[in-house]
Each structure stands twice: as structure tokens, then as C-alpha cells.
A tleap script that builds the chain and sets N, CA, C and O, in Angstrom:
source leaprc.protein.ff14SB
mol = sequence {
  NSER ALA PRO PRO GLU GLU GLN ARG ILE ILE
  ASP PHE GLY HIE PRO GLU ASN GLU ALA PRO
  PHE ALA ASP ASN SER VAL LYS THR SER LYS
  TYR SER LEU LEU SER PHE PHE PRO LEU ALA
  THR ARG GLU GLN PHE ARG ARG ASN GLY ASN
  ILE TYR PHE PHE CYS VAL GLY MET LEU MET
  PHE ILE GLY TYR TYR SER PRO LEU PHE TYR
  SER ALA ILE SER PRO TRP THR THR LEU GLY
  PRO LEU ALA LEU VAL VAL SER ILE SER LEU
  ILE GLN GLU GLY TYR THR ASP THR GLN CARG
}
set mol.1.N position { 104.945 106.373 47.785 }
set mol.1.CA position { 106.165 106.829 48.401 }
set mol.1.C position { 105.901 107.092 49.873 }
set mol.1.O position { 104.789 107.457 50.256 }
set mol.2.N position { 106.920 106.908 50.691 }
set mol.2.CA position { 106.831 107.057 52.153 }
set mol.2.C position { 106.875 108.529 52.529 }
set mol.2.O position { 107.552 109.331 51.884 }
set mol.3.N position { 106.133 108.875 53.597 }
set mol.3.CA position { 106.180 110.280 54.024 }
set mol.3.C position { 107.569 110.622 54.543 }
set mol.3.O position { 108.272 109.756 55.063 }
set mol.4.N position { 107.964 111.879 54.403 }
set mol.4.CA position { 109.305 112.255 54.873 }
set mol.4.C position { 109.387 112.131 56.408 }
set mol.4.O position { 108.459 112.504 57.125 }
set mol.5.N position { 110.492 111.612 56.876 }
set mol.5.CA position { 110.682 111.446 58.319 }
set mol.5.C position { 110.981 112.789 58.957 }
set mol.5.O position { 111.759 113.599 58.454 }
set mol.6.N position { 110.322 112.983 60.091 }
set mol.6.CA position { 110.585 114.222 60.820 }
set mol.6.C position { 111.753 113.981 61.765 }
set mol.6.O position { 111.933 112.886 62.298 }
set mol.7.N position { 112.510 114.991 61.950 }
set mol.7.CA position { 113.650 114.885 62.837 }
set mol.7.C position { 113.162 115.064 64.277 }
set mol.7.O position { 112.476 116.035 64.595 }
set mol.8.N position { 113.527 114.112 65.140 }
set mol.8.CA position { 113.151 114.202 66.546 }
set mol.8.C position { 114.332 114.695 67.351 }
set mol.8.O position { 115.469 114.265 67.159 }
set mol.9.N position { 114.038 115.594 68.243 }
set mol.9.CA position { 115.067 116.095 69.145 }
set mol.9.C position { 114.659 115.711 70.560 }
set mol.9.O position { 113.589 116.089 71.038 }
set mol.10.N position { 115.516 114.963 71.212 }
set mol.10.CA position { 115.253 114.553 72.589 }
set mol.10.C position { 116.158 115.373 73.496 }
set mol.10.O position { 117.384 115.324 73.398 }
set mol.11.N position { 115.523 116.119 74.370 }
set mol.11.CA position { 116.274 116.975 75.294 }
set mol.11.C position { 116.308 116.303 76.649 }
set mol.11.O position { 115.263 116.097 77.267 }
set mol.12.N position { 117.478 115.962 77.111 }
set mol.12.CA position { 117.622 115.321 78.407 }
set mol.12.C position { 117.702 116.331 79.541 }
set mol.12.O position { 117.941 115.955 80.689 }
set mol.13.N position { 117.514 117.546 79.250 }
set mol.13.CA position { 117.520 118.577 80.274 }
set mol.13.C position { 118.909 119.149 80.491 }
set mol.13.O position { 119.930 118.559 80.137 }
set mol.14.N position { 118.891 120.290 81.073 }
set mol.14.CA position { 120.137 120.971 81.388 }
set mol.14.C position { 120.174 121.160 82.904 }
set mol.14.O position { 119.235 121.720 83.469 }
set mol.15.N position { 121.232 120.710 83.573 }
set mol.15.CA position { 121.277 120.769 85.033 }
set mol.15.C position { 121.059 122.168 85.599 }
set mol.15.O position { 120.515 122.312 86.694 }
set mol.16.N position { 121.461 123.165 84.893 }
set mol.16.CA position { 121.315 124.519 85.431 }
set mol.16.C position { 119.876 125.022 85.366 }
set mol.16.O position { 119.529 125.959 86.085 }
set mol.17.N position { 119.025 124.425 84.522 }
set mol.17.CA position { 117.647 124.876 84.379 }
set mol.17.C position { 116.629 123.960 85.052 }
set mol.17.O position { 115.439 124.274 85.061 }
set mol.18.N position { 117.066 122.844 85.612 }
set mol.18.CA position { 116.132 121.869 86.151 }
set mol.18.C position { 115.578 122.292 87.505 }
set mol.18.O position { 116.272 122.870 88.341 }
set mol.19.N position { 114.330 121.988 87.678 }
set mol.19.CA position { 113.712 122.193 88.983 }
set mol.19.C position { 114.058 120.994 89.862 }
set mol.19.O position { 114.248 119.893 89.345 }
set mol.20.N position { 114.144 121.181 91.175 }
set mol.20.CA position { 114.473 120.034 92.031 }
set mol.20.C position { 113.328 119.021 92.044 }
set mol.20.O position { 112.156 119.387 92.135 }
set mol.21.N position { 113.684 117.769 91.952 }
set mol.21.CA position { 112.701 116.707 91.952 }
set mol.21.C position { 112.596 116.088 93.331 }
set mol.21.O position { 113.494 116.237 94.159 }
set mol.22.N position { 111.509 115.402 93.571 }
set mol.22.CA position { 111.314 114.713 94.841 }
set mol.22.C position { 112.255 113.524 94.931 }
set mol.22.O position { 112.610 112.908 93.926 }
set mol.23.N position { 112.641 113.225 96.133 }
set mol.23.CA position { 113.504 112.078 96.380 }
set mol.23.C position { 112.693 110.795 96.194 }
set mol.23.O position { 111.559 110.709 96.666 }
set mol.24.N position { 113.251 109.818 95.527 }
set mol.24.CA position { 112.538 108.572 95.273 }
set mol.24.C position { 112.733 107.535 96.370 }
set mol.24.O position { 112.323 106.386 96.207 }
set mol.25.N position { 113.343 107.913 97.470 }
set mol.25.CA position { 113.570 106.941 98.529 }
set mol.25.C position { 112.255 106.598 99.221 }
set mol.25.O position { 111.348 107.425 99.314 }
set mol.26.N position { 112.174 105.372 99.699 }
set mol.26.CA position { 110.977 104.880 100.371 }
set mol.26.C position { 111.326 104.631 101.832 }
set mol.26.O position { 112.292 103.934 102.142 }
set mol.27.N position { 110.531 105.209 102.722 }
set mol.27.CA position { 110.753 104.998 104.144 }
set mol.27.C position { 109.695 104.038 104.657 }
set mol.27.O position { 108.499 104.251 104.459 }
set mol.28.N position { 110.142 102.984 105.314 }
set mol.28.CA position { 109.205 102.015 105.873 }
set mol.28.C position { 109.222 102.034 107.392 }
set mol.28.O position { 108.693 101.120 108.025 }
set mol.29.N position { 109.811 103.045 107.980 }
set mol.29.CA position { 109.871 103.110 109.436 }
set mol.29.C position { 108.495 103.413 110.010 }
set mol.29.O position { 107.683 104.093 109.383 }
set mol.30.N position { 108.246 102.901 111.207 }
set mol.30.CA position { 106.960 103.090 111.860 }
set mol.30.C position { 106.904 104.388 112.655 }
set mol.30.O position { 105.825 104.939 112.872 }
set mol.31.N position { 108.063 104.877 113.090 }
set mol.31.CA position { 108.095 105.978 114.037 }
set mol.31.C position { 108.924 107.145 113.508 }
set mol.31.O position { 109.832 106.967 112.696 }
set mol.32.N position { 108.592 108.336 113.985 }
set mol.32.CA position { 109.459 109.492 113.792 }
set mol.32.C position { 110.172 109.717 115.121 }
set mol.32.O position { 109.940 108.995 116.091 }
set mol.33.N position { 111.024 110.707 115.155 }
set mol.33.CA position { 111.767 110.975 116.387 }
set mol.33.C position { 110.832 111.390 117.523 }
set mol.33.O position { 111.053 111.018 118.675 }
set mol.34.N position { 109.807 112.143 117.209 }
set mol.34.CA position { 108.883 112.605 118.245 }
set mol.34.C position { 107.838 111.565 118.623 }
set mol.34.O position { 107.370 111.546 119.761 }
set mol.35.N position { 107.469 110.708 117.694 }
set mol.35.CA position { 106.394 109.762 117.980 }
set mol.35.C position { 106.893 108.429 118.513 }
set mol.35.O position { 106.078 107.575 118.865 }
set mol.36.N position { 108.208 108.218 118.586 }
set mol.36.CA position { 108.714 106.907 118.974 }
set mol.36.C position { 108.292 106.512 120.380 }
set mol.36.O position { 107.691 105.453 120.559 }
set mol.37.N position { 108.587 107.327 121.378 }
set mol.37.CA position { 108.333 106.917 122.764 }
set mol.37.C position { 106.848 106.682 123.052 }
set mol.37.O position { 106.513 105.645 123.625 }
set mol.38.N position { 105.942 107.595 122.682 }
set mol.38.CA position { 104.528 107.316 122.983 }
set mol.38.C position { 103.975 106.102 122.240 }
set mol.38.O position { 103.267 105.286 122.830 }
set mol.39.N position { 104.291 105.976 120.956 }
set mol.39.CA position { 103.732 104.865 120.183 }
set mol.39.C position { 104.345 103.526 120.573 }
set mol.39.O position { 103.632 102.528 120.680 }
set mol.40.N position { 105.644 103.494 120.784 }
set mol.40.CA position { 106.296 102.235 121.143 }
set mol.40.C position { 105.896 101.803 122.554 }
set mol.40.O position { 105.762 100.606 122.810 }
set mol.41.N position { 105.704 102.744 123.464 }
set mol.41.CA position { 105.252 102.394 124.813 }
set mol.41.C position { 103.830 101.859 124.769 }
set mol.41.O position { 103.510 100.891 125.459 }
set mol.42.N position { 102.986 102.470 123.977 }
set mol.42.CA position { 101.621 101.961 123.818 }
set mol.42.C position { 101.641 100.551 123.231 }
set mol.42.O position { 100.852 99.696 123.634 }
set mol.43.N position { 102.546 100.309 122.277 }
set mol.43.CA position { 102.690 98.969 121.708 }
set mol.43.C position { 103.088 97.961 122.777 }
set mol.43.O position { 102.599 96.831 122.770 }
set mol.44.N position { 103.967 98.351 123.695 }
set mol.44.CA position { 104.405 97.438 124.747 }
set mol.44.C position { 103.272 97.099 125.707 }
set mol.44.O position { 103.184 95.969 126.187 }
set mol.45.N position { 102.417 98.055 125.988 }
set mol.45.CA position { 101.345 97.825 126.944 }
set mol.45.C position { 100.088 97.259 126.276 }
set mol.45.O position { 99.029 97.207 126.902 }
set mol.46.N position { 100.194 96.845 125.040 }
set mol.46.CA position { 99.125 96.064 124.420 }
set mol.46.C position { 99.258 94.605 124.825 }
set mol.46.O position { 98.317 93.826 124.673 }
set mol.47.N position { 100.416 94.237 125.337 }
set mol.47.CA position { 100.633 92.865 125.792 }
set mol.47.C position { 100.010 92.693 127.168 }
set mol.47.O position { 100.213 93.518 128.058 }
set mol.48.N position { 99.252 91.620 127.337 }
set mol.48.CA position { 98.529 91.400 128.582 }
set mol.48.C position { 99.459 91.233 129.782 }
set mol.48.O position { 99.136 91.681 130.882 }
set mol.49.N position { 100.603 90.597 129.581 }
set mol.49.CA position { 101.544 90.400 130.686 }
set mol.49.C position { 102.064 91.715 131.237 }
set mol.49.O position { 102.183 91.875 132.452 }
set mol.50.N position { 102.372 92.651 130.364 }
set mol.50.CA position { 102.866 93.954 130.806 }
set mol.50.C position { 101.779 94.724 131.552 }
set mol.50.O position { 102.060 95.389 132.549 }
set mol.51.N position { 100.550 94.637 131.075 }
set mol.51.CA position { 99.441 95.316 131.758 }
set mol.51.C position { 99.230 94.708 133.138 }
set mol.51.O position { 99.027 95.430 134.114 }
set mol.52.N position { 99.277 93.383 133.218 }
set mol.52.CA position { 99.081 92.702 134.501 }
set mol.52.C position { 100.130 93.126 135.519 }
set mol.52.O position { 99.786 93.506 136.638 }
set mol.53.N position { 101.402 93.067 135.147 }
set mol.53.CA position { 102.459 93.419 136.093 }
set mol.53.C position { 102.432 94.902 136.446 }
set mol.53.O position { 102.795 95.275 137.562 }
set mol.54.N position { 102.011 95.745 135.520 }
set mol.54.CA position { 101.872 97.163 135.831 }
set mol.54.C position { 100.763 97.385 136.867 }
set mol.54.O position { 100.939 98.156 137.811 }
set mol.55.N position { 99.621 96.710 136.689 }
set mol.55.CA position { 98.509 96.853 137.647 }
set mol.55.C position { 98.889 96.311 139.023 }
set mol.55.O position { 98.590 96.937 140.040 }
set mol.56.N position { 99.543 95.158 139.060 }
set mol.56.CA position { 99.985 94.596 140.338 }
set mol.56.C position { 100.991 95.527 140.998 }
set mol.56.O position { 100.931 95.742 142.209 }
set mol.57.N position { 101.907 96.079 140.224 }
set mol.57.CA position { 102.896 97.015 140.760 }
set mol.57.C position { 102.246 98.282 141.301 }
set mol.57.O position { 102.674 98.810 142.327 }
set mol.58.N position { 101.215 98.771 140.618 }
set mol.58.CA position { 100.521 99.965 141.105 }
set mol.58.C position { 99.773 99.671 142.411 }
set mol.58.O position { 99.762 100.505 143.317 }
set mol.59.N position { 99.151 98.497 142.512 }
set mol.59.CA position { 98.494 98.118 143.768 }
set mol.59.C position { 99.513 98.006 144.902 }
set mol.59.O position { 99.260 98.453 146.021 }
set mol.60.N position { 100.649 97.417 144.609 }
set mol.60.CA position { 101.706 97.327 145.623 }
set mol.60.C position { 102.210 98.712 146.001 }
set mol.60.O position { 102.502 98.967 147.170 }
set mol.61.N position { 102.312 99.600 145.035 }
set mol.61.CA position { 102.769 100.959 145.287 }
set mol.61.C position { 101.795 101.687 146.217 }
set mol.61.O position { 102.208 102.355 147.165 }
set mol.62.N position { 100.512 101.550 145.936 }
set mol.62.CA position { 99.490 102.203 146.773 }
set mol.62.C position { 99.529 101.630 148.187 }
set mol.62.O position { 99.463 102.383 149.160 }
set mol.63.N position { 99.635 100.302 148.312 }
set mol.63.CA position { 99.668 99.680 149.631 }
set mol.63.C position { 100.928 99.994 150.413 }
set mol.63.O position { 100.891 100.057 151.642 }
set mol.64.N position { 102.022 100.188 149.736 }
set mol.64.CA position { 103.308 100.441 150.397 }
set mol.64.C position { 103.448 101.892 150.834 }
set mol.64.O position { 104.017 102.162 151.891 }
set mol.65.N position { 102.942 102.828 150.043 }
set mol.65.CA position { 103.167 104.253 150.310 }
set mol.65.C position { 101.926 104.995 150.795 }
set mol.65.O position { 101.985 106.213 150.961 }
set mol.66.N position { 100.815 104.318 151.026 }
set mol.66.CA position { 99.627 105.000 151.541 }
set mol.66.C position { 99.031 104.180 152.685 }
set mol.66.O position { 99.335 102.995 152.821 }
set mol.67.N position { 98.192 104.798 153.501 }
set mol.67.CA position { 97.595 104.067 154.627 }
set mol.67.C position { 96.333 103.268 154.245 }
set mol.67.O position { 95.654 102.750 155.132 }
set mol.68.N position { 96.011 103.160 152.959 }
set mol.68.CA position { 94.790 102.458 152.552 }
set mol.68.C position { 94.828 100.967 152.914 }
set mol.68.O position { 93.862 100.441 153.465 }
set mol.69.N position { 95.916 100.302 152.614 }
set mol.69.CA position { 96.115 98.899 152.975 }
set mol.69.C position { 97.611 98.650 153.031 }
set mol.69.O position { 98.406 99.462 152.557 }
set mol.70.N position { 97.985 97.525 153.612 }
set mol.70.CA position { 99.392 97.244 153.854 }
set mol.70.C position { 99.930 96.296 152.793 }
set mol.70.O position { 99.310 95.280 152.479 }
set mol.71.N position { 101.081 96.637 152.251 }
set mol.71.CA position { 101.790 95.767 151.324 }
set mol.71.C position { 103.160 95.488 151.916 }
set mol.71.O position { 103.940 96.410 152.154 }
set mol.72.N position { 103.452 94.214 152.154 }
set mol.72.CA position { 104.708 93.844 152.804 }
set mol.72.C position { 105.900 93.907 151.856 }
set mol.72.O position { 107.043 94.015 152.300 }
set mol.73.N position { 105.643 93.842 150.579 }
set mol.73.CA position { 106.725 93.797 149.596 }
set mol.73.C position { 106.801 95.140 148.891 }
set mol.73.O position { 105.778 95.742 148.566 }
set mol.74.N position { 108.009 95.598 148.659 }
set mol.74.CA position { 108.225 96.852 147.942 }
set mol.74.C position { 107.702 96.733 146.514 }
set mol.74.O position { 107.883 95.698 145.873 }
set mol.75.N position { 107.057 97.781 146.013 }
set mol.75.CA position { 106.539 97.712 144.630 }
set mol.75.C position { 107.647 97.647 143.591 }
set mol.75.O position { 107.400 97.262 142.448 }
set mol.76.N position { 108.845 98.012 143.966 }
set mol.76.CA position { 109.936 98.031 142.993 }
set mol.76.C position { 110.385 96.623 142.631 }
set mol.76.O position { 111.092 96.434 141.641 }
set mol.77.N position { 109.972 95.608 143.443 }
set mol.77.CA position { 110.287 94.228 143.062 }
set mol.77.C position { 109.474 93.789 141.852 }
set mol.77.O position { 109.847 92.832 141.172 }
set mol.78.N position { 108.374 94.473 141.576 }
set mol.78.CA position { 107.564 94.186 140.387 }
set mol.78.C position { 107.789 95.232 139.303 }
set mol.78.O position { 107.944 94.894 138.130 }
set mol.79.N position { 107.808 96.504 139.698 }
set mol.79.CA position { 107.939 97.571 138.703 }
set mol.79.C position { 109.352 97.655 138.116 }
set mol.79.O position { 109.519 98.046 136.960 }
set mol.80.N position { 110.367 97.291 138.906 }
set mol.80.CA position { 111.744 97.319 138.403 }
set mol.80.C position { 111.964 96.363 137.244 }
set mol.80.O position { 112.419 96.787 136.182 }
set mol.81.N position { 111.650 95.068 137.422 }
set mol.81.CA position { 111.805 94.148 136.290 }
set mol.81.C position { 110.911 94.509 135.094 }
set mol.81.O position { 111.311 94.345 133.942 }
set mol.82.N position { 109.701 95.002 135.381 }
set mol.82.CA position { 108.824 95.426 134.282 }
set mol.82.C position { 109.467 96.569 133.501 }
set mol.82.O position { 109.454 96.569 132.270 }
set mol.83.N position { 110.026 97.538 134.216 }
set mol.83.CA position { 110.696 98.663 133.540 }
set mol.83.C position { 111.895 98.174 132.737 }
set mol.83.O position { 112.159 98.679 131.646 }
set mol.84.N position { 112.615 97.206 133.265 }
set mol.84.CA position { 113.766 96.658 132.545 }
set mol.84.C position { 113.326 95.952 131.261 }
set mol.84.O position { 113.922 96.161 130.204 }
set mol.85.N position { 112.299 95.128 131.349 }
set mol.85.CA position { 111.811 94.393 130.180 }
set mol.85.C position { 111.266 95.356 129.122 }
set mol.85.O position { 111.552 95.204 127.934 }
set mol.86.N position { 110.483 96.344 129.556 }
set mol.86.CA position { 109.920 97.307 128.603 }
set mol.86.C position { 111.039 98.149 127.985 }
set mol.86.O position { 110.991 98.447 126.791 }
set mol.87.N position { 112.037 98.535 128.772 }
set mol.87.CA position { 113.157 99.326 128.240 }
set mol.87.C position { 113.935 98.550 127.187 }
set mol.87.O position { 114.280 99.093 126.137 }
set mol.88.N position { 114.211 97.286 127.467 }
set mol.88.CA position { 114.938 96.466 126.482 }
set mol.88.C position { 114.108 96.311 125.212 }
set mol.88.O position { 114.649 96.361 124.106 }
set mol.89.N position { 112.809 96.124 125.364 }
set mol.89.CA position { 111.941 96.011 124.188 }
set mol.89.C position { 111.903 97.308 123.394 }
set mol.89.O position { 111.883 97.280 122.164 }
set mol.90.N position { 111.892 98.456 124.093 }
set mol.90.CA position { 111.906 99.747 123.399 }
set mol.90.C position { 113.223 99.960 122.647 }
set mol.90.O position { 113.226 100.475 121.529 }
set mol.91.N position { 114.327 99.567 123.257 }
set mol.91.CA position { 115.629 99.696 122.590 }
set mol.91.C position { 115.657 98.821 121.340 }
set mol.91.O position { 116.112 99.252 120.280 }
set mol.92.N position { 115.170 97.593 121.471 }
set mol.92.CA position { 115.138 96.691 120.322 }
set mol.92.C position { 114.230 97.240 119.221 }
set mol.92.O position { 114.582 97.192 118.043 }
set mol.93.N position { 113.072 97.755 119.602 }
set mol.93.CA position { 112.139 98.321 118.616 }
set mol.93.C position { 112.749 99.542 117.922 }
set mol.93.O position { 112.600 99.704 116.711 }
set mol.94.N position { 113.430 100.394 118.680 }
set mol.94.CA position { 114.081 101.566 118.084 }
set mol.94.C position { 115.194 101.170 117.136 }
set mol.94.O position { 115.352 101.771 116.074 }
set mol.95.N position { 115.971 100.158 117.514 }
set mol.95.CA position { 117.061 99.700 116.656 }
set mol.95.C position { 116.528 99.139 115.342 }
set mol.95.O position { 117.035 99.465 114.269 }
set mol.96.N position { 115.501 98.293 115.434 }
set mol.96.CA position { 114.964 97.722 114.193 }
set mol.96.C position { 114.293 98.779 113.332 }
set mol.96.O position { 114.295 98.673 112.106 }
set mol.97.N position { 113.713 99.811 113.969 }
set mol.97.CA position { 113.074 100.867 113.185 }
set mol.97.C position { 114.099 101.726 112.459 }
set mol.97.O position { 113.835 102.199 111.353 }
set mol.98.N position { 115.266 101.937 113.063 }
set mol.98.CA position { 116.301 102.726 112.370 }
set mol.98.C position { 116.939 101.935 111.240 }
set mol.98.O position { 117.509 102.525 110.322 }
set mol.99.N position { 116.854 100.609 111.291 }
set mol.99.CA position { 117.423 99.783 110.223 }
set mol.99.C position { 116.519 99.724 108.997 }
set mol.99.O position { 116.956 99.281 107.935 }
set mol.100.N position { 115.276 100.160 109.121 }
set mol.100.CA position { 114.340 100.122 107.983 }
set mol.100.C position { 114.613 101.229 107.029 }
set mol.100.O position { 113.926 101.354 106.015 }
savepdb mol mol.pdb
quit
């Protein structure tokens, strides 16, 4: 003869007695609000072209605003476009990071 079946009681919990559980959402973003600017700027200056134009712009800046040597061209002709390109890249990086 078969053993008697035991009655199983499955308790799905009671909302008033449950402890809060962790959120199961997954975040794949690279940056937080505080770490975005330093990390994204460092990412931009890993590119050799950005480093080159920054160094050339700094040399032009020193030559234009100090008596060490003479620079005929304003440094803003190099640093301005560099700032524009880096700013657009930072905006794009921030937008894609918020979409993750």
C-alpha cells in the first residue's frame, strides 16, 4: 500500500508582513552623476588627436600671453575648435549613457 500523502501548504506571503526586496533592475551605465565629467573627459583625451591639439594650443597660449616666445596666431583658433569637438563628444556620451 502507498504511504499516505501529506498535505502541502504553499504560502505566497502576505504583503503586510513582507520585508522589502532588492530591485532586480540592471544598470549598464558607465557613469554616475558625479563621475561623468572627469571620466568622460579622460576618455576624450585618450585619443591622440585631442592630445596633440591640446598640446599645440597650450604652446600657442604660452607664446601669445607670455614673453617666452612669440606666437602670431591666437591660441583660441586651436583651443576653440578642440573645446567644441570635445563638448559635442561629451554630450553624445552623456546621452548614450542615459539611454542605457
